[in-house]
N, CA, C and O atoms as a GROMACS GRO file, in nm:
protein
  528
    1MET      N    1   0.081  -0.119   0.000
    1MET     CA    2   0.000   0.000   0.000
    1MET      C    3   0.087   0.127   0.000
    1MET      O    4   0.073   0.212  -0.088
    2PHE      N    5   0.175   0.137   0.099
    2PHE     CA    6   0.265   0.251   0.108
    2PHE      C    7   0.407   0.199   0.122
    2PHE      O    8   0.433   0.102   0.192
    3GLN      N    9   0.498   0.266   0.053
    3GLN     CA   10   0.639   0.227   0.062
    3GLN      C   11   0.720   0.350   0.100
    3GLN      O   12   0.702   0.458   0.042
    4ARG      N   13   0.807   0.333   0.196
    4ARG     CA   14   0.889   0.443   0.247
    4ARG      C   15   1.032   0.427   0.197
    4ARG      O   16   1.091   0.320   0.211
    5GLN      N   17   1.087   0.533   0.140
    5GLN     CA   18   1.228   0.538   0.102
    5GLN      C   19   1.289   0.655   0.179
    5GLN      O   20   1.241   0.768   0.171
    6MET      N   21   1.394   0.625   0.254
    6MET     CA   22   1.455   0.730   0.336
    6MET      C   23   1.590   0.770   0.280
    6MET      O   24   1.665   0.688   0.227
    7ALA      N   25   1.619   0.896   0.294
    7ALA     CA   26   1.750   0.948   0.257
    7ALA      C   27   1.792   1.043   0.369
    7ALA      O   28   1.717   1.066   0.464
    8ASN      N   29   1.910   1.094   0.358
    8ASN     CA   30   1.962   1.184   0.459
    8ASN      C   31   1.892   1.319   0.449
    8ASN      O   32   1.927   1.403   0.365
    9GLY      N   33   1.793   1.339   0.533
    9GLY     CA   34   1.725   1.468   0.536
    9GLY      C   35   1.585   1.468   0.480
    9GLY      O   36   1.513   1.566   0.499
   10PHE      N   37   1.543   1.363   0.411
   10PHE     CA   38   1.408   1.360   0.358
   10PHE      C   39   1.362   1.216   0.341
   10PHE      O   40   1.441   1.122   0.352
   11VAL      N   41   1.233   1.200   0.316
   11VAL     CA   42   1.173   1.069   0.297
   11VAL      C   43   1.075   1.076   0.181
   11VAL      O   44   1.007   1.176   0.161
   12ILE      N   45   1.068   0.967   0.104
   12ILE     CA   46   0.970   0.955  -0.003
   12ILE      C   47   0.869   0.850   0.038
   12ILE      O   48   0.905   0.736   0.069
   13GLU      N   49   0.742   0.887   0.039
   13GLU     CA   50   0.633   0.795   0.068
   13GLU      C   51   0.558   0.770  -0.063
   13GLU      O   52   0.492   0.859  -0.116
   14SER      N   53   0.570   0.647  -0.115
   14SER     CA   54   0.503   0.611  -0.240
   14SER      C   55   0.367   0.549  -0.208
   14SER      O   56   0.356   0.459  -0.125
   15VAL      N   57   0.265   0.599  -0.274
   15VAL     CA   58   0.130   0.549  -0.257
   15VAL      C   59   0.100   0.453  -0.371
   15VAL      O   60   0.086   0.494  -0.486
   16SER      N   61   0.092   0.324  -0.338
   16SER     CA   62   0.068   0.221  -0.440
   16SER      C   63  -0.076   0.172  -0.431
   16SER      O   64  -0.103   0.056  -0.402
   17LEU      N   65  -0.166   0.262  -0.456
   17LEU     CA   66  -0.310   0.233  -0.454
   17LEU      C   67  -0.370   0.290  -0.582
   17LEU      O   68  -0.335   0.400  -0.623
   18SER      N   69  -0.461   0.217  -0.644
   18SER     CA   70  -0.528   0.276  -0.758
   18SER      C   71  -0.623   0.386  -0.711
   18SER      O   72  -0.641   0.488  -0.777
   19GLN      N   73  -0.686   0.363  -0.593
   19GLN     CA   74  -0.774   0.463  -0.534
   19GLN      C   75  -0.735   0.484  -0.388
   19GLN      O   76  -0.742   0.392  -0.307
   20ALA      N   77  -0.696   0.604  -0.355
   20ALA     CA   78  -0.662   0.639  -0.217
   20ALA      C   79  -0.787   0.701  -0.155
   20ALA      O   80  -0.829   0.810  -0.192
   21THR      N   81  -0.845   0.629  -0.059
   21THR     CA   82  -0.973   0.670  -0.003
   21THR      C   83  -0.963   0.689   0.148
   21THR      O   84  -0.856   0.675   0.208
   22VAL      N   85  -1.076   0.722   0.207
   22VAL     CA   86  -1.085   0.742   0.352
   22VAL      C   87  -1.038   0.616   0.426
   22VAL      O   88  -0.985   0.626   0.537
   23ALA      N   89  -1.056   0.500   0.366
   23ALA     CA   90  -1.015   0.374   0.431
   23ALA      C   91  -0.864   0.370   0.454
   23ALA      O   92  -0.819   0.312   0.553
   24GLU      N   93  -0.786   0.429   0.365
   24GLU     CA   94  -0.641   0.429   0.378
   24GLU      C   95  -0.585   0.559   0.437
   24GLU      O   96  -0.469   0.564   0.477
   25ALA      N   97  -0.667   0.662   0.443
   25ALA     CA   98  -0.620   0.794   0.484
   25ALA      C   99  -0.562   0.794   0.625
   25ALA      O  100  -0.457   0.853   0.648
   26LEU      N  101  -0.629   0.730   0.720
   26LEU     CA  102  -0.582   0.731   0.858
   26LEU      C  103  -0.449   0.659   0.871
   26LEU      O  104  -0.359   0.705   0.942
   27LYS      N  105  -0.435   0.545   0.804
   27LYS     CA  106  -0.309   0.471   0.808
   27LYS      C  107  -0.196   0.554   0.747
   27LYS      O  108  -0.085   0.556   0.800
   28PHE      N  109  -0.224   0.620   0.637
   28PHE     CA  110  -0.122   0.702   0.572
   28PHE      C  111  -0.084   0.821   0.660
   28PHE      O  112   0.033   0.857   0.668
   29LYS      N  113  -0.184   0.880   0.726
   29LYS     CA  114  -0.156   0.992   0.817
   29LYS      C  115  -0.063   0.947   0.929
   29LYS      O  116   0.031   1.019   0.964
   30LYS      N  117  -0.087   0.831   0.984
   30LYS     CA  118   0.000   0.780   1.091
   30LYS      C  119   0.142   0.758   1.040
   30LYS      O  120   0.238   0.784   1.111
   31GLN      N  121   0.154   0.709   0.916
   31GLN     CA  122   0.286   0.687   0.859
   31GLN      C  123   0.359   0.820   0.840
   31GLN      O  124   0.478   0.830   0.870
   32LEU      N  125   0.289   0.920   0.791
   32LEU     CA  126   0.350   1.052   0.772
   32LEU      C  127   0.386   1.116   0.906
   32LEU      O  128   0.491   1.180   0.917
   33GLU      N  129   0.302   1.099   1.005
   33GLU     CA  130   0.332   1.154   1.137
   33GLU      C  131   0.453   1.084   1.199
   33GLU      O  132   0.530   1.148   1.272
   34LEU      N  133   0.471   0.955   1.172
   34LEU     CA  134   0.590   0.885   1.218
   34LEU      C  135   0.715   0.944   1.152
   34LEU      O  136   0.818   0.961   1.217
   35ASP      N  137   0.705   0.976   1.023
   35ASP     CA  138   0.818   1.041   0.954
   35ASP      C  139   0.856   1.170   1.025
   35ASP      O  140   0.974   1.199   1.043
   36ILE      N  141   0.756   1.248   1.064
   36ILE     CA  142   0.781   1.374   1.132
   36ILE      C  143   0.844   1.348   1.269
   36ILE      O  144   0.938   1.416   1.309
   37GLU      N  145   0.792   1.249   1.341
   37GLU     CA  146   0.849   1.214   1.473
   37GLU      C  147   0.994   1.169   1.460
   37GLU      O  148   1.074   1.192   1.550
   38LEU      N  149   1.028   1.105   1.347
   38LEU     CA  150   1.166   1.061   1.324
   38LEU      C  151   1.257   1.177   1.286
   38LEU      O  152   1.378   1.159   1.272
   39GLY      N  153   1.200   1.296   1.271
   39GLY     CA  154   1.281   1.414   1.246
   39GLY      C  155   1.286   1.460   1.101
   39GLY      O  156   1.361   1.552   1.069
   40TYR      N  157   1.209   1.397   1.014
   40TYR     CA  158   1.209   1.439   0.874
   40TYR      C  159   1.122   1.563   0.858
   40TYR      O  160   1.007   1.565   0.900
   41LYS      N  161   1.181   1.666   0.797
   41LYS     CA  162   1.107   1.789   0.773
   41LYS      C  163   1.066   1.804   0.627
   41LYS      O  164   0.985   1.889   0.592
   42ILE      N  165   1.124   1.719   0.542
   42ILE     CA  166   1.085   1.718   0.401
   42ILE      C  167   1.027   1.580   0.372
   42ILE      O  168   1.094   1.478   0.390
   43ILE      N  169   0.902   1.578   0.327
   43ILE     CA  170   0.836   1.454   0.289
   43ILE      C  171   0.790   1.469   0.145
   43ILE      O  172   0.722   1.565   0.109
   44VAL      N  173   0.827   1.371   0.063
   44VAL     CA  174   0.782   1.365  -0.076
   44VAL      C  175   0.676   1.256  -0.083
   44VAL      O  176   0.700   1.142  -0.042
   45VAL      N  177   0.559   1.290  -0.134
   45VAL     CA  178   0.452   1.192  -0.153
   45VAL      C  179   0.443   1.162  -0.302
   45VAL      O  180   0.408   1.248  -0.382
   46ASP      N  181   0.477   1.036  -0.337
   46ASP     CA  182   0.476   0.992  -0.476
   46ASP      C  183   0.339   0.936  -0.511
   46ASP      O  184   0.301   0.829  -0.463
   47LEU      N  185   0.265   1.009  -0.593
   47LEU     CA  186   0.131   0.968  -0.635
   47LEU      C  187   0.130   0.914  -0.778
   47LEU      O  188   0.023   0.903  -0.839
   48SER      N  189   0.246   0.881  -0.832
   48SER     CA  190   0.253   0.839  -0.972
   48SER      C  191   0.180   0.708  -1.000
   48SER      O  192   0.141   0.684  -1.114
   49ASN      N  193   0.160   0.624  -0.899
   49ASN     CA  194   0.086   0.498  -0.918
   49ASN      C  195  -0.057   0.505  -0.869
   49ASN      O  196  -0.125   0.403  -0.862
   50CYS      N  197  -0.102   0.621  -0.835
   50CYS     CA  198  -0.235   0.640  -0.778
   50CYS      C  199  -0.326   0.703  -0.882
   50CYS      O  200  -0.292   0.805  -0.942
   51GLN      N  201  -0.442   0.641  -0.903
   51GLN     CA  202  -0.532   0.690  -1.008
   51GLN      C  203  -0.638   0.788  -0.957
   51GLN      O  204  -0.688   0.870  -1.033
   52SER      N  205  -0.671   0.778  -0.828
   52SER     CA  206  -0.766   0.874  -0.772
   52SER      C  207  -0.747   0.885  -0.622
   52SER      O  208  -0.703   0.792  -0.555
   53ILE      N  209  -0.782   1.001  -0.572
   53ILE     CA  210  -0.779   1.024  -0.427
   53ILE      C  211  -0.910   1.092  -0.388
   53ILE      O  212  -0.967   1.169  -0.466
   54ASP      N  213  -0.955   1.064  -0.268
   54ASP     CA  214  -1.077   1.129  -0.223
   54ASP      C  215  -1.043   1.246  -0.130
   54ASP      O  216  -0.926   1.273  -0.102
   55ASN      N  217  -1.147   1.314  -0.084
   55ASN     CA  218  -1.128   1.433  -0.001
   55ASN      C  219  -1.058   1.402   0.130
   55ASN      O  220  -0.980   1.484   0.179
   56ALA      N  221  -1.086   1.286   0.189
   56ALA     CA  222  -1.022   1.250   0.317
   56ALA      C  223  -0.872   1.234   0.299
   56ALA      O  224  -0.793   1.280   0.382
   57PHE      N  225  -0.832   1.169   0.191
   57PHE     CA  226  -0.689   1.149   0.165
   57PHE      C  227  -0.623   1.284   0.137
   57PHE      O  228  -0.512   1.310   0.182
   58MET      N  229  -0.692   1.368   0.062
   58MET     CA  230  -0.641   1.502   0.034
   58MET      C  231  -0.629   1.581   0.164
   58MET      O  232  -0.533   1.656   0.183
   59GLY      N  233  -0.725   1.563   0.255
   59GLY     CA  234  -0.720   1.631   0.384
   59GLY      C  235  -0.598   1.592   0.465
   59GLY      O  236  -0.538   1.676   0.532
   60VAL      N  237  -0.559   1.464   0.458
   60VAL     CA  238  -0.438   1.419   0.527
   60VAL      C  239  -0.317   1.493   0.474
   60VAL      O  240  -0.232   1.537   0.551
   61LEU      N  241  -0.309   1.508   0.343
   61LEU     CA  242  -0.195   1.580   0.284
   61LEU      C  243  -0.190   1.725   0.332
   61LEU      O  244  -0.083   1.778   0.361
   62VAL      N  245  -0.306   1.788   0.341
   62VAL     CA  246  -0.312   1.928   0.388
   62VAL      C  247  -0.270   1.937   0.534
   62VAL      O  248  -0.193   2.026   0.571
   63ILE      N  249  -0.321   1.847   0.618
   63ILE     CA  250  -0.287   1.848   0.761
   63ILE      C  251  -0.137   1.829   0.782
   63ILE      O  252  -0.074   1.901   0.860
   64VAL      N  253  -0.080   1.732   0.710
   64VAL     CA  254   0.063   1.705   0.726
   64VAL      C  255   0.146   1.822   0.672
   64VAL      O  256   0.249   1.857   0.730
   65LEU      N  257   0.103   1.881   0.563
   65LEU     CA  258   0.171   1.999   0.510
   65LEU      C  259   0.176   2.109   0.616
   65LEU      O  260   0.281   2.172   0.636
   66LYS      N  261   0.065   2.134   0.683
   66LYS     CA  262   0.062   2.237   0.788
   66LYS      C  263   0.157   2.203   0.902
   66LYS      O  264   0.226   2.291   0.954
   67GLN      N  265   0.160   2.076   0.942
   67GLN     CA  266   0.252   2.034   1.049
   67GLN      C  267   0.396   2.060   1.007
   67GLN      O  268   0.475   2.112   1.085
   68LEU      N  269   0.430   2.023   0.885
   68LEU     CA  270   0.566   2.041   0.836
   68LEU      C  271   0.602   2.189   0.824
   68LEU      O  272   0.714   2.228   0.857
   69MET      N  273   0.509   2.269   0.779
   69MET     CA  274   0.537   2.412   0.765
   69MET      C  275   0.565   2.476   0.900
   69MET      O  276   0.650   2.565   0.910
   70ARG      N  277   0.495   2.432   1.006
   70ARG     CA  278   0.523   2.484   1.140
   70ARG      C  279   0.664   2.449   1.185
   70ARG      O  280   0.723   2.520   1.266
   71LEU      N  281   0.717   2.338   1.132
   71LEU     CA  282   0.852   2.294   1.167
   71LEU      C  283   0.958   2.348   1.071
   71LEU      O  284   1.076   2.317   1.084
   72GLY      N  285   0.915   2.429   0.975
   72GLY     CA  286   1.007   2.482   0.876
   72GLY      C  287   1.034   2.384   0.763
   72GLY      O  288   1.133   2.398   0.691
   73GLY      N  289   0.949   2.286   0.747
   73GLY     CA  290   0.967   2.185   0.643
   73GLY      C  291   0.871   2.202   0.528
   73GLY      O  292   0.807   2.306   0.512
   74SER      N  293   0.862   2.096   0.446
   74SER     CA  294   0.772   2.102   0.331
   74SER      C  295   0.726   1.962   0.291
   74SER      O  296   0.790   1.862   0.321
   75LEU      N  297   0.613   1.959   0.223
   75LEU     CA  298   0.558   1.838   0.165
   75LEU      C  299   0.557   1.859   0.014
   75LEU      O  300   0.499   1.956  -0.035
   76LYS      N  301   0.620   1.768  -0.058
   76LYS     CA  302   0.629   1.779  -0.203
   76LYS      C  303   0.552   1.662  -0.264
   76LYS      O  304   0.562   1.549  -0.216
   77ILE      N  305   0.476   1.689  -0.368
   77ILE     CA  306   0.398   1.585  -0.434
   77ILE      C  307   0.463   1.553  -0.567
   77ILE      O  308   0.487   1.641  -0.650
   78LEU      N  309   0.491   1.424  -0.585
   78LEU     CA  310   0.555   1.377  -0.708
   78LEU      C  311   0.451   1.318  -0.802
   78LEU      O  312   0.376   1.228  -0.765
   79LYS      N  313   0.449   1.370  -0.922
   79LYS     CA  314   0.374   1.317  -1.034
   79LYS      C  315   0.229   1.283  -1.006
   79LYS      O  316   0.189   1.167  -1.018
   80PRO      N  317   0.152   1.380  -0.969
   80PRO     CA  318   0.009   1.349  -0.952
   80PRO      C  319  -0.053   1.322  -1.087
   80PRO      O  320  -0.014   1.382  -1.187
   81GLY      N  321  -0.149   1.232  -1.091
   81GLY     CA  322  -0.219   1.201  -1.216
   81GLY      C  323  -0.311   1.316  -1.254
   81GLY      O  324  -0.321   1.416  -1.182
   82LEU      N  325  -0.376   1.301  -1.366
   82LEU     CA  326  -0.467   1.405  -1.413
   82LEU      C  327  -0.578   1.430  -1.312
   82LEU      O  328  -0.626   1.543  -1.299
   83PHE      N  329  -0.621   1.324  -1.241
   83PHE     CA  330  -0.724   1.340  -1.138
   83PHE      C  331  -0.680   1.442  -1.035
   83PHE      O  332  -0.760   1.526  -0.992
   84SER      N  333  -0.554   1.436  -0.995
   84SER     CA  334  -0.505   1.525  -0.889
   84SER      C  335  -0.505   1.668  -0.936
   84SER      O  336  -0.543   1.759  -0.862
   85ASP      N  337  -0.462   1.688  -1.060
   85ASP     CA  338  -0.462   1.825  -1.110
   85ASP      C  339  -0.602   1.884  -1.104
   85ASP      O  340  -0.619   1.998  -1.060
   86SER      N  341  -0.702   1.808  -1.147
   86SER     CA  342  -0.837   1.862  -1.146
   86SER      C  343  -0.888   1.878  -1.004
   86SER      O  344  -0.947   1.981  -0.971
   87LEU      N  345  -0.865   1.778  -0.916
   87LEU     CA  346  -0.910   1.789  -0.778
   87LEU      C  347  -0.837   1.904  -0.708
   87LEU      O  348  -0.898   1.982  -0.635
   88LEU      N  349  -0.707   1.913  -0.730
   88LEU     CA  350  -0.630   2.020  -0.667
   88LEU      C  351  -0.676   2.157  -0.716
   88LEU      O  352  -0.683   2.252  -0.639
   89ASN      N  353  -0.708   2.167  -0.846
   89ASN     CA  354  -0.756   2.294  -0.901
   89ASN      C  355  -0.895   2.329  -0.849
   89ASN      O  356  -0.920   2.443  -0.810
   90ILE      N  357  -0.985   2.231  -0.847
   90ILE     CA  358  -1.123   2.256  -0.804
   90ILE      C  359  -1.126   2.302  -0.659
   90ILE      O  360  -1.199   2.394  -0.625
   91THR      N  361  -1.048   2.237  -0.574
   91THR     CA  362  -1.048   2.271  -0.432
   91THR      C  363  -0.960   2.390  -0.399
   91THR      O  364  -0.966   2.444  -0.289
   92GLY      N  365  -0.878   2.431  -0.494
   92GLY     CA  366  -0.789   2.544  -0.470
   92GLY      C  367  -0.662   2.507  -0.396
   92GLY      O  368  -0.579   2.593  -0.367
   93THR      N  369  -0.644   2.379  -0.365
   93THR     CA  370  -0.527   2.338  -0.288
   93THR      C  371  -0.401   2.329  -0.373
   93THR      O  372  -0.292   2.313  -0.319
   94ILE      N  373  -0.414   2.338  -0.505
   94ILE     CA  374  -0.295   2.330  -0.590
   94ILE      C  375  -0.196   2.440  -0.553
   94ILE      O  376  -0.074   2.424  -0.569
   95GLU      N  377  -0.248   2.551  -0.506
   95GLU     CA  378  -0.164   2.665  -0.471
   95GLU      C  379  -0.073   2.638  -0.351
   95GLU      O  380   0.032   2.702  -0.339
   96ILE      N  381  -0.111   2.546  -0.262
   96ILE     CA  382  -0.034   2.526  -0.140
   96ILE      C  383   0.068   2.413  -0.151
   96ILE      O  384   0.159   2.405  -0.069
   97PHE      N  385   0.055   2.327  -0.251
   97PHE     CA  386   0.147   2.214  -0.264
   97PHE      C  387   0.258   2.243  -0.363
   97PHE      O  388   0.239   2.313  -0.462
   98GLU      N  389   0.374   2.187  -0.335
   98GLU     CA  390   0.484   2.186  -0.431
   98GLU      C  391   0.465   2.059  -0.513
   98GLU      O  392   0.473   1.948  -0.458
   99ILE      N  393   0.441   2.073  -0.642
   99ILE     CA  394   0.411   1.958  -0.728
   99ILE      C  395   0.522   1.944  -0.832
   99ILE      O  396   0.562   2.042  -0.895
  100TYR      N  397   0.570   1.820  -0.848
  100TYR     CA  398   0.681   1.792  -0.940
  100TYR      C  399   0.644   1.678  -1.033
  100TYR      O  400   0.571   1.586  -0.995
  101GLU      N  401   0.696   1.684  -1.154
  101GLU     CA  402   0.669   1.581  -1.255
  101GLU      C  403   0.773   1.470  -1.256
  101GLU      O  404   0.748   1.365  -1.314
  102SER      N  405   0.887   1.490  -1.192
  102SER     CA  406   0.990   1.386  -1.192
  102SER      C  407   1.067   1.388  -1.061
  102SER      O  408   1.073   1.490  -0.992
  103ILE      N  409   1.126   1.274  -1.027
  103ILE     CA  410   1.208   1.265  -0.906
  103ILE      C  411   1.330   1.355  -0.919
  103ILE      O  412   1.379   1.408  -0.818
  104GLU      N  413   1.380   1.373  -1.040
  104GLU     CA  414   1.495   1.462  -1.061
  104GLU      C  415   1.461   1.606  -1.022
  104GLU      O  416   1.543   1.676  -0.962
  105ASN      N  417   1.339   1.649  -1.057
  105ASN     CA  418   1.297   1.784  -1.019
  105ASN      C  419   1.282   1.798  -0.868
  105ASN      O  420   1.317   1.902  -0.811
  106VAL      N  421   1.231   1.693  -0.804
  106VAL     CA  422   1.221   1.695  -0.658
  106VAL      C  423   1.361   1.706  -0.597
  106VAL      O  424   1.385   1.786  -0.507
  107MET      N  425   1.453   1.623  -0.649
  107MET     CA  426   1.590   1.622  -0.597
  107MET      C  427   1.656   1.759  -0.614
  107MET      O  428   1.728   1.805  -0.526
  108ALA      N  429   1.631   1.823  -0.726
  108ALA     CA  430   1.688   1.956  -0.748
  108ALA      C  431   1.635   2.055  -0.646
  108ALA      O  432   1.709   2.140  -0.596
  109SER      N  433   1.506   2.045  -0.614
  109SER     CA  434   1.450   2.137  -0.515
  109SER      C  435   1.507   2.110  -0.376
  109SER      O  436   1.526   2.203  -0.298
  110ILE      N  437   1.533   1.983  -0.345
  110ILE     CA  438   1.592   1.948  -0.216
  110ILE      C  439   1.738   1.990  -0.212
  110ILE      O  440   1.788   2.034  -0.108
  111SER      N  441   1.808   1.977  -0.325
  111SER     CA  442   1.948   2.022  -0.332
  111SER      C  443   1.959   2.171  -0.304
  111SER      O  444   2.055   2.217  -0.243
  112THR      N  445   1.860   2.246  -0.350
  112THR     CA  446   1.856   2.389  -0.322
  112THR      C  447   1.847   2.412  -0.172
  112THR      O  448   1.913   2.501  -0.119
  113LEU      N  449   1.764   2.332  -0.103
  113LEU     CA  450   1.754   2.343   0.043
  113LEU      C  451   1.885   2.303   0.108
  113LEU      O  452   1.927   2.364   0.206
  114THR      N  453   1.951   2.199   0.053
  114THR     CA  454   2.077   2.151   0.108
  114THR      C  455   2.180   2.262   0.109
  114THR      O  456   2.255   2.279   0.205
  115THR      N  457   2.182   2.338   0.001
  115THR     CA  458   2.278   2.446  -0.010
  115THR      C  459   2.252   2.555   0.092
  115THR      O  460   2.346   2.615   0.146
  116SER      N  461   2.123   2.580   0.120
  116SER     CA  462   2.091   2.691   0.209
  116SER      C  463   2.070   2.649   0.355
  116SER      O  464   2.061   2.735   0.442
  117ASP      N  465   2.062   2.518   0.382
  117ASP     CA  466   2.034   2.472   0.519
  117ASP      C  467   2.111   2.346   0.547
  117ASP      O  468   2.087   2.243   0.483
  118ASN      N  469   2.201   2.350   0.640
  118ASN     CA  470   2.285   2.234   0.671
  118ASN      C  471   2.208   2.119   0.734
  118ASN      O  472   2.264   2.011   0.750
  119ASN      N  473   2.081   2.137   0.770
  119ASN     CA  474   2.001   2.028   0.824
  119ASN      C  475   1.968   1.925   0.717
  119ASN      O  476   1.935   1.810   0.750
  120TYR      N  477   1.976   1.962   0.591
  120TYR     CA  478   1.944   1.872   0.481
  120TYR      C  479   2.073   1.841   0.407
  120TYR      O  480   2.128   1.928   0.340
  121ASN      N  481   2.121   1.717   0.420
  121ASN     CA  482   2.248   1.680   0.360
  121ASN      C  483   2.234   1.576   0.250
  121ASN      O  484   2.328   1.500   0.226
  122SER      N  485   2.121   1.571   0.184
  122SER     CA  486   2.101   1.472   0.079
  122SER      C  487   2.185   1.507  -0.042
  122SER      O  488   2.194   1.624  -0.081
  123THR      N  489   2.247   1.405  -0.102
  123THR     CA  490   2.325   1.430  -0.222
  123THR      C  491   2.264   1.365  -0.344
  123THR      O  492   2.316   1.384  -0.454
  124GLY      N  493   2.157   1.289  -0.330
  124GLY     CA  494   2.094   1.235  -0.449
  124GLY      C  495   2.026   1.103  -0.430
  124GLY      O  496   2.017   1.049  -0.320
  125LEU      N  497   1.979   1.051  -0.542
  125LEU     CA  498   1.904   0.926  -0.542
  125LEU      C  499   1.984   0.809  -0.489
  125LEU      O  500   1.926   0.716  -0.431
  126GLU      N  501   2.115   0.810  -0.507
  126GLU     CA  502   2.197   0.696  -0.463
  126GLU      C  503   2.190   0.675  -0.313
  126GLU      O  504   2.226   0.568  -0.265
  127GLN      N  505   2.145   0.774  -0.237
  127GLN     CA  506   2.135   0.760  -0.092
  127GLN      C  507   2.002   0.699  -0.046
  127GLN      O  508   1.986   0.666   0.071
  128LEU      N  509   1.909   0.684  -0.138
  128LEU     CA  510   1.780   0.629  -0.098
  128LEU      C  511   1.794   0.483  -0.058
  128LEU      O  512   1.859   0.404  -0.127
  129ALA      N  513   1.733   0.448   0.052
  129ALA     CA  514   1.729   0.310   0.096
  129ALA      C  515   1.585   0.275   0.129
  129ALA      O  516   1.515   0.352   0.194
  130ILE      N  517   1.543   0.161   0.084
  130ILE     CA  518   1.404   0.121   0.108
  130ILE      C  519   1.390   0.071   0.251
  130ILE      O  520   1.469  -0.010   0.298
  131ALA      N  521   1.288   0.122   0.318
  131ALA     CA  522   1.258   0.081   0.455
  131ALA      C  523   1.109   0.066   0.469
  131ALA      O  524   1.033   0.131   0.398
  132GLN      N  525   1.068  -0.016   0.557
  132GLN     CA  526   0.924  -0.033   0.582
  132GLN      C  527   0.891   0.012   0.721
  132GLN      O  528   0.776   0.005   0.762
   0.00000   0.00000   0.00000
């Protein structure tokens, strides 16, 4: 359902669901909150394998984004499908999320943070390690 990849300074949470609904939202929220408890201030949510999300799942993303922003962090969304673009546009939440079309673009944005903040020491994809 969810796969966590950790690197030095950030984590990627991949959502492997065709439909992300209220049934999975609470579990995903707990996983994201664990990431925050572990000290990660940058969380990337990979939606490239997800075909639809409902309002509850979207709400989890908004809640976690607010938590991260209070800590000086960010939530980045990787490759949302066409459904996300329309849902994000309709609800107006597209304005609050950092959305990227490729992992390389995400890495470039994190590298920019690395340069300006010594708390983030990621050097690239080669540092990613799969963890559950």
